[in-house]
Steps between C-alpha positions, in 0.01 A plus 500: 500500500746224416673540169406269214787381273447613138723506192525834320630562148548866391489411134594707197402829341264684734504200740751630756315832528153364543622221734679748725186721514269203572715352774527840660116521523461148628762550773349836603167330537651247742555195279715239661730386221825307524638570151742290299609680182579304185627607160307381193435632152709686251839490676461128567407438137806687383722290727402201280201363693230463233228469771590827675510343838777316691514217758532733800177676397316170484635409845358822640156453344473145621595618851277808543216375273395860439635699201449878463627579153551815294482488122796360309626541139545195283769579240394500137603215274484127512621280784360706788210346690229701669592517866138548602396182321802309642425598858123434476546161346800387703340589832152379401331844523190382325258788586553856376255736678456854360238735662376770259282763672407848380600804704253741346489797488862527619645283225324538163300199380193445292382237747488650853321195644756245387633259765634182334753245612676297236617149609729371233653149473869568509700191398371331191303568178711647215741626766648149526736652244530181288546615144647344185572588148363195319533575132628772269179694551337387821576564872319343789424604863349234727200595717509282807199495736495250788214385721697567825589851370137571428376364829744708706438836331122459478473397865725787599270744319196370687686498833613857433145606428373331818778644724451853364123519487486501123161414337599346164772308317517515120701266284642603163612234241492433128358148525279540196825463300749331739259238617750282688734753668269793570216247518675336797532836674126568453402152621709532815350840561150356486591203721671700772250782483230256609671485838446878548120543458493833683726658231352598164691351211505536124711412197591730208673430168809718543446723201156625600600484866788735427271731307261517795791554740609794299150644461322408820754383763243564777332172417805302603634424846765220499620365160700181472693421176771295346847654485508686167147651519568602867825666411350713229164583661645584846704776337190610306299505826765694686506767223121517491493552875739790475864409422724197465745704708274449802469121453607264778518123498560201710640173376399217733631147529496221755848586632589854390317820414625790284374858495571741221356788300353400167695760300854468365830656581454812280877559441425818303410683820739317738687722736278802453299465819166533316372142497178410680569261790129421553490164324791366702378660820154342464666165425679554837155540656399167354820354644423635846155337490662176386745495797230591750594869560151608413484807721807646332362408154179686578693801633706525185217442256273759661782756509560437132132551422500823700810616306320435168195686634711800583615526135861398568627309201798429284529620143335197345162565664293797399148603576260789566611540862868451435734735674871529439669167438750364749810288467519131584650584843252788545207261446638266769535804731134591434376151588713490817355837602150356474557181698214467743256678268213337310355622176172695513370460148664175388396185684742421786645152511457272792731206546393423855455127539656423163695171495744361252331325207483125516704355214294227332635152460416260222284199583631151400351377175406155369706392202302496180484204259739632235516327160700588188279501188715679243766758422532842345815503288617850416710531191682776303388469136555752218494258198133532416156520653292288729412236236865435426581485868218253567632277227838495678343435838246222433759225428663549846170445692550126530223266604418671837460860388309695238576852378187684611573862417760763420480855636706808441500770770200310647285500186414166339651484151461123437273330425263746340707817540428817308741656248455843664656397831839660555763246609854515634768227528372367835252210485317304767436144382256304715525122515228319692526140618239228484500468880755555774860495388837482675799730514690242296234528224530878510875472469451271198289764332771759556766261373307445182465879461879535535565219249273669245710820514230718650637793713291448816553767767294382795234248605210518739341187646124495471349362818168452661446545872210301645375472144498873421734628226801684641560688177316760293294362213532608141222584263284198434643290792 
């Protein structure tokens, strides 16, 4: 077998131990890997690189296009960026894939029939990391959802289901509240789902969907979600299946793919040779499938299942059939000793004929008819209530705009607000135009606000797209 170039990072904390154990198993199984090692994480952070990764590491990743990564530690305190988020977004790793399958009765779980795959959008949503302190009391985090981002992740989920013989794709959003952002994700799911009539499809509001996932995970198969929900619920699903410590993941992009365990670097047990390498090892199996070494992937995965069946486990896994626990290195030895075996009670895996997933592309779109029809002017105001603020705002409207409403934390407080509504110093003041307006007219409104002495902190243009409002409506609009 010819060797495939891959980039390997041993990481921090327990990372070096579990990476050494995992690579030893992969090599013993016959994996053809041409490894380039890079240094990332804690030591790079402490050398003054706030991203935790240097130029030579980026060069390696762009060359090999395959990244096998152990957990890293992000130092506490401000100024240090999450390396995982940096790598995912910089390299366009838009799809995070996390299989969560029960191993009952060998790993305790209340849901022995669980076999769920979480497909999480990996680049946008609240993880855009755009935050501001806007007033004395109010902080903001922007939730960014894009149509191309939704299209790629939703199509990937359906392609994954089709390629892996899965029967159903479920979508979780909160579009009863976030009607534009999560609403877009839901609409794209429905539109793309229509192209896969052989696959059952459903949508859940994320709160009840999460409750059902925790209570009855057997009803789900593949679940596709925006970034934040997927991050939280993939950990929940892994723990329900048996243990976060067993969780593997793939991060897939058009150019590069990264494979890592879902758990952290666990510095409190680093160097003790007791960590479970299973999550990273199974991520290595996903990597082998990705690079086309499916026979080796099948050999490793079935040997791992046989090891679990035989009661061999590290200290983090307990159960009725548990024998003595083994070390990190000892667990790797046990898997190597079972290479060539298949499990007898757990379902064996079969990767024969598996091919790398097709990475979806985004179809060209027709430009919408975009028109500016107003502005939301956000101001810091602590000199009175909504009535006093409205009296300050109305004179700046000019002849093209009218002050339509004022909200505080999203609740309308003018006109017709209630005295019981709690308010802070952060006010959204909506000015609507009598038709389409220009950027120059918007700038004039802002200039009048500045001349009046109002402390405005941001503006949002209110636009229609093909006649439909591109903004959330307030009460009474």
